Each structure stands twice: as structure tokens, then as C-alpha cells.
C-alpha positions in Angstrom: 14.5 -19.6 -51.9 18.0 -19.5 -50.6 18.3 -20.3 -46.9 20.7 -18.7 -44.6 22.8 -20.9 -42.3 22.1 -20.7 -38.5 24.2 -18.2 -36.7 26.8 -19.7 -34.4 26.9 -17.2 -31.6 26.0 -18.6 -28.2 23.1 -17.2 -26.1 24.2 -15.6 -22.8 23.7 -17.8 -19.7 20.6 -17.5 -17.6 21.0 -15.4 -14.5 19.8 -15.4 -10.9 16.7 -13.5 -9.8 18.9 -10.7 -8.3 21.0 -10.0 -11.4 20.3 -7.7 -14.3 18.9 -10.0 -17.1 20.0 -8.7 -20.5 23.1 -7.1 -21.9 23.2 -3.6 -20.3 22.1 -1.1 -22.9 22.0 2.0 -20.7 24.6 4.4 -21.9 24.7 3.0 -25.4 23.6 5.5 -28.1 20.5 4.9 -30.1 22.6 4.8 -33.2 24.7 2.0 -31.9 21.6 -0.1 -31.0 20.0 0.6 -34.4 23.3 -0.4 -36.0 23.3 -3.7 -34.1 19.8 -4.5 -35.4 20.7 -3.6 -39.0 23.9 -5.7 -38.8 21.9 -8.7 -37.6 19.6 -8.2 -40.6 22.6 -8.2 -43.0 23.8 -11.5 -41.3 20.3 -13.1 -41.3 18.1 -11.5 -44.0 14.4 -11.4 -43.2 13.4 -14.0 -45.8 15.7 -16.5 -44.1 13.1 -17.0 -41.4 10.9 -19.0 -43.7 13.4 -21.9 -43.1 11.9 -25.0 -41.5 14.2 -28.1 -41.1 13.6 -31.0 -43.4 13.7 -34.6 -42.2 17.4 -35.0 -42.4 17.9 -32.0 -40.0 15.2 -32.9 -37.5 15.8 -34.8 -34.2 13.4 -37.7 -33.8 10.5 -36.0 -31.8 9.4 -39.2 -30.1 13.0 -39.9 -28.8 12.9 -36.3 -27.3 9.5 -36.9 -25.7 10.5 -40.3 -24.3 13.6 -38.6 -22.8 11.2 -36.3 -20.9 9.4 -39.2 -19.4 12.2 -40.2 -17.1 11.5 -39.0 -13.6 7.8 -38.3 -14.2 5.0 -40.0 -12.4 4.7 -43.3 -14.4 0.9 -43.7 -13.9 0.3 -40.3 -15.6 2.4 -40.9 -18.8 -0.5 -42.6 -20.6 -2.6 -39.5 -19.8 0.1 -37.4 -21.4 0.1 -39.3 -24.6 -3.6 -39.7 -24.7 -4.0 -35.9 -24.5 -1.4 -35.3 -27.2 -3.0 -37.8 -29.5 -6.4 -36.1 -29.3 -5.8 -33.7 -32.2 -2.9 -32.0 -34.1 -3.5 -28.9 -31.8 -3.2 -31.0 -28.7 0.0 -32.6 -30.0 1.4 -29.2 -30.8 0.8 -28.1 -27.2 2.6 -31.1 -25.9 5.6 -31.0 -28.2 7.5 -28.0 -26.8 10.8 -29.9 -26.8 10.6 -31.1 -30.4 9.7 -27.5 -31.3 12.7 -26.2 -29.6 14.9 -28.7 -31.4 13.4 -27.6 -34.7 13.9 -23.9 -33.9 17.5 -24.5 -32.9 18.3 -25.4 -36.5 16.9 -22.1 -37.9 18.8 -18.8 -38.4 19.5 -16.8 -35.3 19.6 -13.0 -35.2 21.8 -12.9 -32.1 19.4 -10.5 -30.3 18.4 -12.1 -27.0 15.4 -11.6 -24.7 13.9 -13.5 -21.8 11.9 -15.8 -23.9 8.7 -17.5 -22.8 10.0 -20.7 -24.4 6.6 -22.0 -25.4 4.7 -19.0 -26.7 1.7 -20.7 -28.3 -1.8 -19.3 -28.3 -2.9 -21.4 -25.4 -0.2 -19.9 -23.2 -1.8 -16.5 -23.3 -5.0 -15.7 -21.4 -7.4 -13.2 -20.0 -7.7 -13.1 -16.2 -8.6 -10.8 -13.4 -6.0 -9.0 -11.4 -6.1 -8.6 -7.6 -7.9 -5.3 -8.0 -10.5 -7.0 -10.3 -9.3 -5.5 -13.6 -9.2 -7.7 -16.7 -5.8 -8.2 -18.2 -4.4 -10.3 -21.0 -0.9 -11.8 -20.6 1.4 -14.8 -20.9 0.3 -17.4 -18.3 2.9 -20.2 -18.6 6.6 -19.8 -17.9 7.8 -23.4 -17.4 10.2 -23.1 -20.3 11.4 -19.5 -19.9 15.0 -18.8 -20.6 17.2 -16.1 -22.3 17.0 -17.1 -26.0 16.5 -15.5 -29.5 13.4 -13.4 -29.6 12.4 -14.9 -33.0 11.9 -18.4 -31.5 8.9 -17.2 -29.5 7.5 -15.4 -32.5 7.8 -18.5 -34.7 6.2 -20.7 -32.1 3.3 -18.3 -31.8 2.8 -18.0 -35.5 2.9 -21.8 -36.0 0.3 -22.2 -33.2 -2.0 -19.7 -35.0 -1.8 -21.8 -38.2 -2.4 -25.0 -36.3 -5.4 -23.6 -34.4 -6.9 -22.1 -37.6 -6.7 -25.6 -39.3 -8.3 -27.1 -36.2 -11.2 -24.7 -36.5 -11.6 -25.3 -40.2 -10.6 -21.9 -41.5 -9.9 -21.4 -45.2 -6.2 -20.9 -46.3 -6.8 -17.2 -46.9 -8.2 -16.8 -43.4 -5.3 -18.7 -41.9 -2.9 -16.5 -43.7 -4.5 -13.3 -42.4 -4.4 -14.6 -38.8 -0.7 -15.6 -38.9 0.3 -12.4 -40.6 -1.8 -10.5 -38.1 0.1 -12.0 -35.1 3.5 -11.3 -36.6 2.7 -7.8 -37.9 1.2 -6.9 -34.6 4.5 -8.0 -32.9 6.5 -5.9 -35.4 4.3 -2.8 -35.0 4.3 -3.0 -31.3 8.1 -3.4 -31.1 8.5 -0.2 -33.2 6.1 1.5 -30.7 8.0 0.2 -27.7 11.3 1.2 -29.2 10.2 4.9 -28.7 9.2 4.4 -25.1 11.0 4.5 -21.8 11.3 1.2 -19.8 8.7 2.7 -17.4 6.3 3.4 -20.2 6.8 -0.2 -21.6 6.0 -1.7 -18.2 2.8 0.4 -17.9 1.6 -0.3 -21.5 -2.0 -1.6 -21.7 -3.5 -3.8 -24.3 -6.1 -2.5 -26.7 -9.5 -2.4 -24.9 -11.4 -3.4 -28.0 -9.4 -6.5 -28.5 -9.9 -7.5 -24.8 -13.7 -7.1 -25.3 -13.6 -9.3 -28.4 -11.8 -12.1 -26.5 -14.0 -11.7 -23.4 -17.2 -11.8 -25.4 -16.1 -14.9 -27.3 -15.5 -16.8 -24.1 -18.6 -15.7 -22.4 -20.8 -18.7 -21.9 -18.3 -21.2 -23.4 -16.2 -21.9 -20.3 -17.6 -22.4 -16.9 -15.7 -21.3 -13.8 -13.6 -24.1 -12.4 -14.6 -25.3 -8.9 -11.7 -26.6 -7.0 -13.4 -26.9 -3.6 -16.5 -28.3 -1.9 -17.8 -28.6 1.6 -17.7 -32.1 3.0 -18.8 -32.9 6.6 -18.8 -29.2 7.3 -15.2 -28.7 6.2 -13.8 -27.1 3.0 -12.0 -29.7 0.9 -10.8 -30.2 -2.7 -13.4 -31.6 -5.0 -12.4 -34.7 -6.9 -12.3 -34.5 -10.7 -10.1 -37.3 -11.8 -7.7 -37.4 -13.5 -7.4 -33.6 -13.4 -7.8 -33.2 -9.7 -7.4 -36.0 -7.2 -7.5 -35.3 -3.4 -4.5 -36.5 -1.5 -6.5 -39.1 0.4 -7.2 -41.0 -2.8 -3.6 -41.2 -4.0 -1.0 -43.9 -3.6 2.7 -44.5 -4.5 4.5 -41.2 -5.1 1.5 -39.4 -3.6 1.1 -41.7 -0.5 -1.5 -39.9 1.6 0.2 -41.1 4.8 3.1 -38.8 4.3 2.1 -36.6 1.4 0.7 -33.7 3.4 3.8 -33.8 5.7 6.1 -33.6 2.7 4.1 -30.8 1.1 4.3 -29.0 4.4 8.1 -29.1 4.2 7.9 -27.7 0.6 5.6 -25.0 1.9 8.0 -24.0 4.7 10.9 -23.8 2.3 8.8 -21.9 -0.2 8.0 -19.3 2.5 11.7 -18.3 2.6 11.6 -17.2 -1.0 8.8 -14.7 -0.3 9.1 -11.0 0.5 8.1 -9.8 4.0 4.5 -8.8 3.0 3.4 -12.0 1.3 5.3 -14.0 4.0 3.3 -12.3 6.7 0.0 -13.0 4.8 1.0 -16.6 4.4 1.6 -17.0 8.1 -2.1 -16.3 8.8 -3.0 -19.6 7.1 -2.7 -23.3 7.8 -2.7 -26.2 5.4 -6.1 -27.8 5.3 -6.1 -30.1 2.3 -4.0 -31.1 -0.7 -4.8 -32.6 -4.1 -2.8 -33.7 -7.1 -3.5 -31.7 -10.3 -2.8 -32.9 -13.8 -2.0 -29.8 -15.8 -1.8 -29.0 -19.5 -0.5 -31.4 -22.1 3.3 -31.3 -22.1 3.5 -31.0 -18.3 1.5 -34.1 -17.6 3.5 -36.5 -15.5 5.4 -33.8 -13.7 4.4 -33.4 -10.0 1.8 -30.8 -9.4 -0.4 -30.2 -6.3 -3.0 -27.8 -5.2 -2.7 -26.7 -1.5 -5.8 -25.4 0.3 -4.9 -23.0 3.1 -7.5 -21.6 5.5 -7.2 -18.5 7.6 -8.8 -17.3 10.8 -12.5 -16.6 11.0 -14.3 -15.8 7.7 -11.1 -14.9 5.8 -11.2 -16.3 2.3 -9.2 -19.4 1.7 -5.9 -19.3 -0.2 -5.2 -21.9 -2.9 -1.6 -22.4 -4.0 -0.3 -24.5 -6.9 3.0 -26.3 -6.3 4.4 -27.5 -9.6 7.6 -29.3 -10.4 10.2 -27.3 -12.3 12.8 -29.0 -14.6 15.2 -27.8 -17.2 13.7 -25.5 -19.9 13.2 -27.2 -23.3 15.4 -24.5 -24.7 18.3 -25.3 -22.3 20.1 -27.7 -24.6 20.0 -25.4 -27.6 20.9 -21.9 -26.4 24.6 -22.6 -25.9 24.8 -21.1 -22.5 25.1 -22.6 -19.0 22.0 -22.1 -16.8 22.8 -20.8 -13.3 20.5 -21.3 -10.4 17.7 -23.7 -9.6 14.9 -24.5 -12.1 12.2 -23.3 -9.7 13.9 -19.9 -9.3 14.4 -19.8 -13.1 10.7 -20.1 -13.7 9.9 -17.5 -11.0 12.5 -15.0 -12.4 11.1 -15.4 -15.9 7.5 -14.9 -14.8 8.4 -11.8 -12.8 10.3 -10.3 -15.8 7.7 -11.2 -18.5 4.3 -10.9 -16.9 2.9 -7.3 -16.6 0.8 -8.2 -13.6 2.7 -10.0 -10.9 1.7 -12.5 -8.2 2.9 -11.7 -4.8 2.8 -15.3 -3.7 5.2 -16.4 -6.5 8.1 -18.4 -5.1 10.1 -21.6 -5.2 11.4 -24.5 -3.1 13.5 -27.6 -3.3 12.6 -30.9 -1.6 14.1 -34.4 -1.5 11.0 -36.0 -0.2 9.6 -37.4 -3.4 10.8 -40.7 -4.8 14.1 -40.2 -3.1 15.2 -37.5 -5.6 15.9 -33.8 -5.0 13.2 -32.0 -6.9 12.5 -28.3 -7.7 9.1 -26.6 -7.4 7.7 -23.2 -8.0 4.6 -22.0 -6.3 1.9 -19.6 -7.4 -1.8 -18.8 -7.1 -3.8 -20.5 -9.8 -5.6 -17.9 -11.8 -8.9 -18.3 -13.6 -7.7 -18.0 -17.2 -10.1 -17.3 -20.0 -9.5 -17.1 -23.7 -7.1 -19.9 -24.0 -7.0 -21.7 -27.4 -8.6 -24.8 -26.0 -12.4 -24.8 -25.9 -15.0 -23.4 -28.3 -13.8 -22.9 -31.9 -12.9 -19.4 -32.8 -14.3 -17.7 -35.8 -11.8 -16.2 -38.3 -12.4 -12.7 -36.9 -12.0 -13.8 -33.3 -8.8 -15.8 -34.0 -7.3 -12.8 -35.9 -8.1 -10.5 -33.0 -6.7 -12.9 -30.5 -3.6 -13.5 -32.6 -2.9 -9.8 -32.9 -3.3 -9.4 -29.1 -0.9 -12.2 -28.5 1.6 -10.6 -30.9 1.4 -7.3 -29.0 1.6 -9.0 -25.6 4.7 -11.0 -26.7 6.4 -7.8 -28.0 5.7 -6.1 -24.7 7.3 -9.0 -22.8 10.3 -9.0 -25.1 10.7 -5.2 -24.9 10.8 -5.4 -21.1 13.8 -7.7 -21.2 15.7 -7.1 -24.4 16.6 -4.2 -26.7 13.4 -3.1 -28.5 15.3 -0.6 -30.6 17.7 -3.2 -32.0 14.8 -5.6 -32.6 12.7 -2.9 -34.3 15.7 -2.0 -36.5 16.1 -5.6 -37.5 12.4 -6.0 -38.3 12.3 -2.9 -40.5 9.2 -1.1 -41.8 7.7 -3.7 -44.2 6.0 -7.1 -44.0 9.0 -9.2 -45.2 9.5 -10.8 -41.8 5.8 -11.6 -41.3 5.7 -13.2 -44.8 8.7 -15.3 -44.0 7.4 -16.5 -40.7 4.1 -17.3 -42.3 6.0 -19.8 -44.6 7.7 -21.2 -41.5 4.3 -21.6 -39.7 2.8 -23.5 -42.7 5.7 -25.8 -42.9 5.7 -26.4 -39.2 1.9 -27.1 -39.2 2.4 -29.6 -42.0 5.1 -31.4 -40.0 3.0 -31.2 -36.8 0.2 -33.1 -38.6 2.6 -35.8 -39.8 4.0 -36.1 -36.2 0.6 -36.3 -34.8 -0.4 -39.1 -37.2 2.8 -41.0 -36.4 1.9 -40.8 -32.7 -1.5 -42.2 -33.3 0.0 -45.0 -35.3 2.4 -45.8 -32.5 -0.5 -45.9 -30.1 -2.5 -48.2 -32.4 0.5 -50.5 -32.8 0.9 -50.8 -29.0 4.3 -49.0 -29.0 3.0 -46.1 -26.9 0.5 -46.4 -24.0 -2.2 -43.8 -24.0 -5.2 -43.3 -21.8 -8.5 -42.6 -23.6 -7.3 -43.8 -27.0 -8.4 -47.2 -28.2 -6.4 -49.4 -30.5 -8.8 -48.6 -33.3 -8.9 -44.8 -32.5 
């Protein structure tokens, strides 16, 4: 197959939370927007998306990962690599930066959205809203940035292939799941292209698909318990290394000053809130703090849980304070990024997630290891249906993959031009078939990279917690 060369056009720079995000399409005729999508398809034919970089075009993934280690909490780095080495799927989750480097070598349509930046299966989930409704949405925005829409779709498709291999699905079943995700995206984008922005924002996921995901997870994942009562007072429960109360930390998390430093972050975060959540926050006081180790790729970045208690019998408020750095896409989009990393994450989440979090905000502090660091703050949600956990049957994986494809299309339609993207995708399965080829090649390379990491750990070149030299 003949491969197209990557487009050379730069992606527009990221913007502040108060600016319009994408190129302004109000006032443009439908014909002009459709023509833009069709012109992109002429420049980058649909089959070109099967392209995956060979060894000569790839950046060394371990050099990229090592570069991310600078500035992270040193004692947590072995945990990071131990988690990544656990399986090819775990490695895939931790390798967002190598994935971005690979995607940057592939053809670009030139159509930009607010991308998730790491749209794999595990970064979508089912959770309850404040009014106790179940919703399915993106749940991780650490890497969000304006970028080509197809990067998110390819990352999602590859994660479906990797997860299906992890669960032992046959090649034909894997093929149906990957095609289901990409075709669901295409079909949803055509639907959103006919809707108004208000209708896109109000669009609801298929109730049957939500039930399938909810039923699969029932009984397979217990509710996380962050707190316990000790000596008559509500405190964080220790669950090392995932959750370690502040009083048991040392070094960067010195308990003598940690709560004081986190109090400064909390005060600065308060300024980023609107009047209503700020008034609610002012009813609470900081009662306890704990370090939290999150995910795979984020391990080593600073993350804390804050326990805030209110007057009387008012329910406690738990906030997650997580360090924000540059997006993994930042070096590959060709545009300068304006504003602070914490604000970038908050802006992206507000734009992409259908159900917002009123306590979402950001702050900067220089109180940690002498460096100025950025944080974003949110309420931790009880997320169900993530790819980790019980194995999915082929039918459940296909249902979940299609739901993720639809959800990603809604997020992109909210921030980009759904009519131009739909015109690019066309009415047939050519794009899905090409992306499936990409996903298979990406999963093959992911297995080779995972094997190489295991060999580096066995050889003593990489320190990893929980992995023995013979493992």
C-alpha cells in the first residue's frame, strides 16, 4: 500500500480558558465546511491512515520515558516501571508520550479539535453525576491539547486491539471490536454534523450500551474506601503505595510542612473557582491529606487527596490535587502553548466532558522541592467500566468500544467542526479499515516495547517495584 506523507501544517496554539477554542466556523457556509473536509481527504486519502512508523522513523520510547522522569518523585519511579511491566496493556497505558511521537509521524488531515491526548479505553468510564444519574464520558485530561482529531481515534483503536489481545479474543473478534469503535465514531460524527451546538452538548449515550457496561462491572469492582474513622476522627485510610496518609511520608512529602504547603495550594486554587463553588468551599476546613499514586503513566507526578470537613453533619468533601505538566502532544503539534499547564487541563476538561465538575480549578506553588509546580484540582469520581479489572467478553468489549467511539465523537464535535470531519470520513468503512491496520501494527510494536522493558528490568538497567529479576 502506498503511504501518504505527513502533512506539514502546524496545529493552532492552545488558548486560555476565556478564549474561543477552535477556528471560528459561525458564518461559514455548510458548503465551505464540507469542501474543507473533502479537500483534506484529497490531500490525505483515507487508506493513508493505516500507516504506522517503522523502526527507522520511531523515536526511542525508553529515552522518551526517561525524559519524563526528571522532576518526578524519585521513590515512585520504580512503581511506575513496575506497573508498566505488568502486561502489554499496562505498558500501553503508561506509554502516552511514545504513542504521541509515533502519531506525529503519521499523515495529518489538518482538521483540529480539542484532543483528549490519551484516548485509550481506560480513560473512559461510567460514573454518577451530582444528581445521581449514570453517565459515560472521558475521565482523564492530563494530555489534552488542540491537535488532529485522528490522533485520538487511532489511540482509541489501538487500545481496543491491545485490550482484546489481553483478554484472549480471537483475531476476528478483535477486528470487529476495533472496527466497531471507529465506525461508531464515524456514524456519530455524521449525526452531530446535522445538529446544533446546543443539541451536541445535550446528546445522551445509548441507554442499552450503558446497561451493558454497568452490568459487566457489577460485582467485579468494589467501591473504593478512601477514609476511615480513627480515634473518633475521620481520616484517610492507608493503602500503600496507592494511598499513603501525610503523616507516614518523608522527603518531598515531609509531614511537618506538607499540610501547610497544601493549604497554600488550596488557597490559590480557591481563586480559580466561580462564586458558587468558592462559597461552598469556604464552609470546609482541611482535616487530612494523603499522597495518592494514580494510573500508570502519571506515577511519580505529585498527587494528593485532601479531606475537608464541614460544619455539623455535612458530608465531607474530598479533592484531588494533581501535578500538571506539559501535554505529551506539546512537542508534536507545531504550536506554542499559552497559559499554565493546570489551566490547560481544566480548560480541556470543561470543553470535552459533558458533565462538569464545579470544583474543577488550578493553582501554582513553589513549595515543593524548590520548584514552581502547577496543579489542577477536582473531585475524584467513582469511575466504573475502565479497561482494567475483569476481562471483557467479545460482546462487552465491542459494546464498550462503540460507546467510547461515540463519546469521543461527541467531545470532538463540541470543539471542532463536525461537518468538515464528517465530510472527510465519508459514507463508507474505508477509514475504519485503515485505522484497524494501524491498530494491529501499533499493538504488535507495543508488545515488542513491553518485552524490551521487561528485558531492561531483568538486566538491571531499569529499577521496577514488584518485578523480580527472573520475572
